[in-house]
C-alpha positions as CSV (number, residue, x, y, z in Angstrom):
1,M,-1.3,-35.9,14.2
2,V,-3.2,-33.2,15.9
3,K,-0.3,-30.7,15.5
4,K,0.0,-31.7,11.8
5,L,-3.8,-31.1,11.2
6,I,-3.6,-27.7,13.0
7,M,-0.7,-26.7,10.8
8,L,-2.3,-27.9,7.7
9,S,-5.5,-26.0,8.6
10,M,-3.4,-22.8,9.0
11,V,-1.9,-23.4,5.5
12,L,-5.3,-23.9,4.0
13,A,-6.6,-20.8,5.8
14,S,-3.8,-18.6,4.4
15,L,-4.3,-20.0,0.9
16,L,-8.1,-19.6,1.1
17,F,-7.6,-15.9,2.2
18,L,-5.4,-15.3,-0.9
19,T,-8.2,-16.7,-3.1
20,I,-10.6,-14.2,-1.5
21,A,-8.1,-11.4,-2.2
22,L,-7.7,-12.4,-5.8
23,E,-11.4,-12.7,-6.3
24,F,-11.9,-9.1,-5.1
25,A,-8.9,-7.8,-7.0
26,Y,-9.7,-9.2,-10.4
27,S,-13.5,-9.3,-10.6
28,S,-15.2,-5.9,-11.2
29,N,-18.5,-7.4,-10.3
30,S,-17.8,-8.4,-6.7
31,K,-20.8,-8.0,-4.6
32,K,-21.1,-5.8,-1.6
33,D,-21.9,-8.6,0.8
34,K,-18.4,-10.1,-0.1
35,D,-16.9,-6.7,0.7
36,K,-18.5,-6.8,4.1
37,E,-17.2,-10.3,4.7
38,L,-13.7,-9.3,3.9
39,V,-13.5,-6.1,6.0
40,S,-15.4,-7.5,8.9
41,N,-12.3,-9.6,9.8
42,A,-10.1,-6.6,10.6
43,K,-9.8,-6.2,14.3
44,V,-9.4,-2.4,14.9
45,P,-10.6,-0.5,18.0
46,C,-13.4,2.1,17.4
47,Y,-12.7,5.8,17.9
48,K,-15.1,8.7,17.6
49,I,-13.9,11.1,14.9
50,Q,-15.2,14.3,13.4
51,D,-17.3,12.8,10.6
52,D,-20.2,11.2,12.4
53,K,-20.8,8.8,9.5
54,I,-17.3,7.2,9.8
55,H,-16.5,5.8,13.3
56,N,-13.8,3.3,12.3
57,I,-11.9,1.7,9.4
58,H,-14.7,-0.8,8.7
59,E,-17.2,1.9,7.8
60,L,-14.5,3.7,5.8
61,L,-13.9,0.6,3.7
62,L,-17.6,0.0,3.1
63,L,-18.2,3.4,1.6
64,S,-19.0,3.4,-2.1
65,P,-16.5,5.2,-4.5
66,Q,-19.1,8.1,-4.7
67,A,-19.2,8.4,-1.0
68,L,-15.4,8.2,-0.7
69,E,-15.0,11.2,-3.0
70,K,-16.5,13.3,-0.2
71,V,-14.1,12.0,2.5
72,D,-11.2,14.2,3.6
73,I,-7.9,12.7,2.5
74,A,-6.4,13.6,6.0
75,L,-9.2,11.8,7.7
76,M,-8.8,8.6,5.5
77,N,-5.0,8.6,6.3
78,L,-5.5,8.9,10.0
79,V,-8.2,6.3,10.2
80,C,-5.9,3.9,8.4
81,A,-3.2,4.4,11.1
82,Q,-6.0,3.6,13.7
83,G,-5.0,1.0,16.2
84,L,-1.4,0.5,14.9
85,K,1.5,0.0,17.4
86,G,2.9,3.5,17.9
87,A,-0.3,5.2,17.0
88,D,-2.3,4.0,20.1
89,N,-3.1,7.5,21.5
90,L,-3.9,9.1,18.1
91,D,-6.2,12.0,18.6
92,F,-8.1,12.5,15.3
93,E,-10.0,15.6,16.1
94,R,-6.8,17.3,17.3
95,C,-4.8,16.3,14.2
96,L,-7.6,17.5,11.8
97,S,-7.9,20.8,13.7
98,M,-4.2,21.3,13.4
99,I,-4.4,20.8,9.6
100,D,-7.3,23.2,9.4
101,N,-5.4,25.8,11.3
102,W,-2.3,25.4,9.2
103,A,-4.3,25.8,6.1
104,E,-5.8,29.1,7.3
105,I,-2.3,30.3,8.3
106,I,-0.9,29.4,4.8
107,R,-3.9,31.0,3.1
108,A,-3.2,34.4,4.8
109,D,0.5,34.0,4.1
110,T,0.0,33.3,0.4
111,I,-2.2,36.3,0.0
112,S,0.3,38.5,1.6
113,R,3.1,37.2,-0.6
114,L,1.4,37.3,-4.0
115,P,3.1,40.6,-5.0
116,I,6.4,38.5,-5.1
117,F,4.9,36.4,-7.8
118,Y,3.9,39.4,-9.9
119,Q,7.4,41.0,-9.5
120,N,8.9,37.9,-11.4
121,P,6.2,35.6,-12.8
122,A,8.7,34.0,-15.2
123,R,10.3,32.4,-12.2
124,Y,7.1,30.3,-11.7
125,D,6.4,29.7,-15.4
126,H,3.9,32.5,-15.4
127,S,1.7,30.4,-13.2
128,E,0.1,31.9,-10.2
129,N,-1.1,28.5,-9.1
130,L,2.4,27.0,-9.2
131,Y,3.5,30.0,-7.0
132,K,0.7,29.2,-4.5
133,V,1.7,25.6,-4.2
134,V,5.4,26.3,-3.9
135,N,4.6,28.9,-1.2
136,M,2.5,26.3,0.7
137,V,5.2,23.6,0.6
138,L,7.9,26.1,1.6
139,Y,5.8,27.4,4.5
140,L,5.3,23.9,5.8
141,K,9.0,23.3,5.6
142,D,10.6,26.5,6.7
143,K,8.0,27.8,9.2
144,L,6.4,24.6,10.5
145,G,9.4,22.3,10.4
146,I,8.0,19.6,8.0
147,H,10.9,17.6,6.5
148,Y,11.8,14.4,4.9
149,D,13.6,12.0,7.3
150,P,16.9,11.0,5.7
151,T,17.2,7.9,7.9
152,C,14.2,6.5,6.0
153,V,16.1,6.4,2.7
154,N,16.4,2.7,1.7
155,N,15.0,1.7,5.1
156,K,12.9,-1.4,4.8
157,D,11.6,-1.3,8.4
158,F,8.0,0.0,8.4
159,S,7.2,-0.9,12.0
160,N,6.9,2.8,13.1
161,P,3.7,4.4,11.6
162,E,4.9,7.9,12.5
163,Y,7.1,7.8,9.4
164,I,4.3,6.5,7.2
165,F,1.2,8.3,8.2
166,I,0.6,12.1,8.5
167,H,0.2,12.2,12.3
168,G,4.0,11.8,12.5
169,L,4.3,15.2,10.7
170,L,2.0,17.0,13.1
171,D,3.9,16.2,16.3
172,G,7.3,15.3,17.5
173,K,10.1,15.5,14.9
174,H,7.6,16.6,12.1
175,S,9.4,14.2,9.8
176,G,8.1,11.8,7.3
177,T,8.5,10.2,3.9
178,C,6.9,10.2,0.5
179,T,4.0,8.2,1.9
180,S,3.1,11.1,4.3
181,I,4.5,14.5,3.1
182,P,2.6,14.6,-0.2
183,V,-0.6,13.5,1.6
184,L,-0.3,16.4,4.1
185,C,0.3,18.8,1.2
186,V,-2.7,17.5,-0.7
187,A,-4.9,17.7,2.5
188,I,-3.9,21.4,3.1
189,G,-4.1,22.3,-0.5
190,R,-7.6,20.9,-0.9
191,R,-8.7,23.0,2.2
192,L,-7.4,26.0,0.2
193,G,-9.4,25.0,-2.8
194,Y,-6.5,23.6,-4.9
195,P,-7.3,20.8,-7.2
196,L,-4.5,18.5,-5.9
197,K,-4.1,14.7,-6.5
198,L,-1.7,12.1,-5.4
199,V,0.4,10.4,-8.1
200,L,2.3,7.1,-8.1
201,A,5.8,6.8,-9.6
202,K,7.6,3.5,-9.1
203,S,8.5,3.3,-5.3
204,H,7.5,6.9,-4.9
205,I,4.6,9.2,-4.4
206,F,4.3,12.9,-5.4
207,F,1.4,15.2,-6.0
208,R,-0.1,17.1,-8.9
209,W,-2.2,20.2,-9.6
210,E,-4.7,19.2,-12.2
211,D,-7.9,20.9,-13.4
212,D,-9.4,21.8,-16.8
213,N,-6.9,24.7,-17.3
214,E,-3.6,23.6,-15.8
215,R,-1.6,20.6,-14.9
216,F,1.9,20.4,-13.2
217,N,3.7,17.9,-10.9
218,V,5.0,19.0,-7.4
219,E,8.0,17.2,-5.7
220,A,8.0,17.9,-1.9
221,C,10.3,15.2,-0.8
222,C,13.4,17.1,-1.5
223,L,15.3,20.2,-0.4
224,G,12.8,23.0,-0.8
225,V,10.3,22.2,-3.5
226,D,10.6,21.3,-7.2
227,S,8.4,20.5,-10.3
228,H,9.2,17.8,-12.8
229,D,7.4,16.6,-15.8
230,D,6.2,13.0,-16.2
231,E,9.2,12.0,-18.2
232,Y,11.3,12.6,-15.2
233,Y,9.3,10.2,-13.1
234,K,9.4,7.5,-15.8
235,K,13.2,7.2,-14.9
236,W,13.2,8.2,-11.2
237,P,13.4,6.7,-8.6
238,E,12.9,3.5,-10.6
239,L,12.4,2.9,-14.4
240,I,8.7,2.7,-15.4
241,D,8.6,0.7,-18.7
242,E,5.7,0.8,-21.3
243,I,4.2,-2.4,-19.9
244,D,3.8,-0.7,-16.5
245,L,2.4,2.4,-18.0
246,K,-0.2,0.5,-19.9
247,K,-1.5,-0.9,-16.6
248,G,-2.8,2.6,-15.9
249,Y,-1.7,3.2,-12.3
250,Y,1.6,5.0,-12.7
251,L,1.8,8.7,-13.4
252,K,-2.0,9.2,-13.3
253,S,-3.9,11.2,-10.9
254,L,-5.4,8.8,-8.4
255,T,-9.0,8.6,-7.4
256,T,-10.0,8.8,-3.8
257,A,-10.5,5.0,-3.7
258,E,-7.0,4.5,-5.1
259,E,-5.6,6.9,-2.5
260,L,-7.2,4.9,0.2
261,S,-5.7,1.8,-1.4
262,L,-2.2,3.3,-0.8
263,F,-3.1,4.0,2.9
264,M,-4.3,0.4,3.3
265,G,-1.0,-0.8,1.8
266,A,0.9,1.3,4.2
267,R,-1.2,0.0,7.0
268,A,-0.4,-3.6,5.9
269,L,3.4,-2.8,5.9
270,T,3.3,-1.5,9.5
271,L,1.1,-4.5,10.6
272,R,3.5,-6.9,8.9
273,D,6.6,-5.5,10.4
274,N,5.0,-5.6,13.9
275,G,4.3,-9.3,13.5
276,Q,0.5,-8.9,13.1
277,L,0.4,-11.0,10.0
278,Y,-3.3,-11.9,9.8
279,E,-4.3,-8.3,10.2
280,A,-1.7,-7.4,7.5
281,Q,-3.4,-9.9,5.1
282,V,-6.7,-8.2,5.6
283,A,-5.2,-4.8,4.9
284,Y,-3.4,-6.1,1.7
285,A,-6.6,-7.6,0.5
286,N,-8.5,-4.4,0.8
287,A,-5.6,-2.5,-1.0
288,C,-6.1,-4.9,-3.9
289,L,-9.9,-4.5,-3.7
290,L,-9.6,-0.7,-3.9
291,M,-7.1,-0.7,-6.8
292,P,-8.0,-3.8,-8.8
293,G,-5.1,-5.0,-11.0
294,H,-2.4,-3.0,-9.3
295,V,0.4,-5.6,-8.8
296,P,2.5,-4.4,-5.8
297,P,-0.1,-5.0,-3.0
298,L,-0.9,-8.4,-4.6
299,L,2.8,-9.3,-4.6
300,D,3.1,-8.1,-1.0
301,L,0.1,-10.3,-0.1
302,L,1.8,-13.3,-1.9
303,G,5.1,-12.6,-0.2
304,L,3.4,-12.6,3.2
305,I,1.7,-15.9,2.6
306,D,5.0,-17.3,1.4
307,Y,6.6,-16.3,4.6
308,Q,3.9,-17.9,6.7
309,L,3.9,-21.1,4.8
310,N,7.7,-21.4,5.2
311,K,7.5,-20.7,8.9
312,I,4.8,-23.3,9.4
313,A,6.8,-26.0,7.5
314,E,10.0,-25.0,9.3
315,A,8.3,-25.2,12.7
316,E,6.9,-28.5,12.0
317,S,10.2,-30.0,10.8
318,K,11.8,-28.8,14.0
319,I,9.2,-30.5,16.1
320,T,9.1,-33.8,14.2
321,G,12.7,-33.9,13.1
322,R,11.8,-34.5,9.4
323,P,10.5,-32.3,6.6
324,A,6.7,-31.7,6.7
325,D,4.9,-34.1,4.5
326,Y,2.9,-31.4,2.7
327,A,6.1,-29.4,1.8
328,I,9.1,-29.9,-0.3
329,H,12.4,-28.8,1.3
330,T,14.5,-27.1,-1.4
331,I,17.2,-24.6,-2.1
332,F,16.3,-21.7,-4.4
333,D,18.8,-18.9,-5.3
334,G,20.9,-20.1,-2.3
335,R,18.0,-19.7,0.1
336,E,16.6,-22.6,2.1
337,T,12.8,-22.7,1.5
338,Y,9.8,-24.9,1.6
339,F,6.3,-24.7,0.0
340,V,6.2,-21.4,-1.9
341,W,3.8,-19.8,-4.3
342,Q,5.2,-17.1,-6.6
343,Q,3.5,-14.9,-9.2
344,R,5.4,-14.4,-12.5
345,L,6.5,-10.8,-12.5
346,N,6.7,-10.4,-16.2
347,R,3.2,-11.5,-17.2
348,P,-0.3,-10.5,-16.3
349,V,-1.7,-12.6,-13.5
350,S,-4.6,-13.9,-15.6
351,N,-2.3,-15.0,-18.5
352,I,0.5,-17.1,-17.1
353,I,2.1,-19.6,-19.3
354,A,4.7,-22.0,-18.0
355,N,7.9,-22.2,-20.0
356,Q,10.3,-23.8,-17.4
357,P,10.1,-26.8,-15.0
358,Y,8.0,-26.1,-12.0
359,I,7.1,-28.2,-9.0
360,D,4.1,-30.4,-9.6
361,V,1.2,-29.4,-7.5
362,D,0.2,-33.0,-7.2
363,A,3.6,-33.9,-5.7
364,L,3.2,-31.3,-3.0
365,T,-0.3,-32.3,-2.0
366,R,-0.4,-36.1,-2.5
367,Q,0.5,-36.9,1.2
368,A,-1.5,-34.0,2.7
369,E,-4.4,-35.5,4.6
370,T,-6.8,-32.6,4.5
371,A,-6.2,-31.1,1.1
372,S,-6.0,-32.3,-2.5
373,A,-4.4,-31.1,-5.7
374,S,-7.7,-30.8,-7.4
375,R,-9.0,-28.5,-4.7
376,R,-6.0,-26.2,-5.1
377,R,-6.3,-26.2,-8.9
378,S,-10.0,-25.3,-8.6
379,L,-9.0,-22.4,-6.3
380,Y,-6.2,-21.0,-8.3
381,G,-6.5,-22.2,-11.9
382,E,-3.6,-20.9,-14.0
383,R,-3.0,-17.8,-12.0
384,F,-0.1,-19.1,-10.0
385,E,2.8,-21.4,-10.4
386,M,5.2,-23.0,-8.1
387,M,8.7,-21.7,-7.7
388,P,11.3,-23.8,-9.7
389,I,13.3,-26.3,-7.7
390,A,17.0,-25.7,-7.7
391,Q,18.8,-27.9,-10.2
392,E,20.7,-30.0,-7.7
393,Q,17.4,-30.8,-5.9
394,Q,15.8,-31.9,-9.1
395,K,18.6,-34.4,-9.6
396,K,18.0,-35.8,-6.1
């Protein structure tokens, strides 16, 4: 009985945490005291860094959007790597100093090479700014050894933060991915006075020059450097349909808060793949808070809770020799599973309409001694539905 109550309390804690994340993600009127309550749970060691107003990730997350606009993107990225396995000895001041030095070297190199642009401006669409950015990226790659790590293509293991955050580009192999290379380019470009922004494609990040006079995209995660229009990224690396575009997050220049959301999502991936599931929940929830309505971090949070619920039910069934009385053991798409919540991918979270048989919430909670169906309904309303039971299980 004690074990059962403990496991049930873990289930309820996970579900309650999801509720907190949803409330943050879908309510524009969340109060600051709730923000503090959420971020205060993240257990991260404190490091002294250059900005004496930001000592750790807690203080970074509590900044207002206006205050965030003044924070260096490199600093935000490094702070989000703080305390991760594989980034234990991260020296923030040294990393930021390296980026500052690289920026000055590239500034001098760009000035010395400007005559190359004027010899053939058509090669750069008659844009001096495009030439400057191309020269910056090529210097990083050809002179400083920055490169995309080919072993990370289709790699689903995010346990090593060196491939995800910019500190991995500054030391060692100088290799990274689309979550780090564009960030480093933007950090250096902003030091040079370039109006650079991160931009989201589907499963990809690139950056953009955007001011009142000029706008062009830059692809640095390739051989050399390239520039594609938005139509290219609507189809690569994954198709972005009109529904996704209307949500307003793909192919737009991100705000500083939205950039921080990406970094928190990357932090969550690393925590998750290192088995730090509770800390990963906190990071995902903050990613949702910083970019309300953006579905991927919410789905990741849901998937993480799905995983935990299944592990709890599986562990109890092994101990007791029978299925947990609060979970339904079922087979879905050939996969053995238990008590699973799933968001409908093809509809907005706030407007889900059931059109196929789903597990009755009452059936799942009737025998649970510390929870009730009415409680769960009051928490989730119509936002979530249960995964369908396989046909053969329904017959049983």
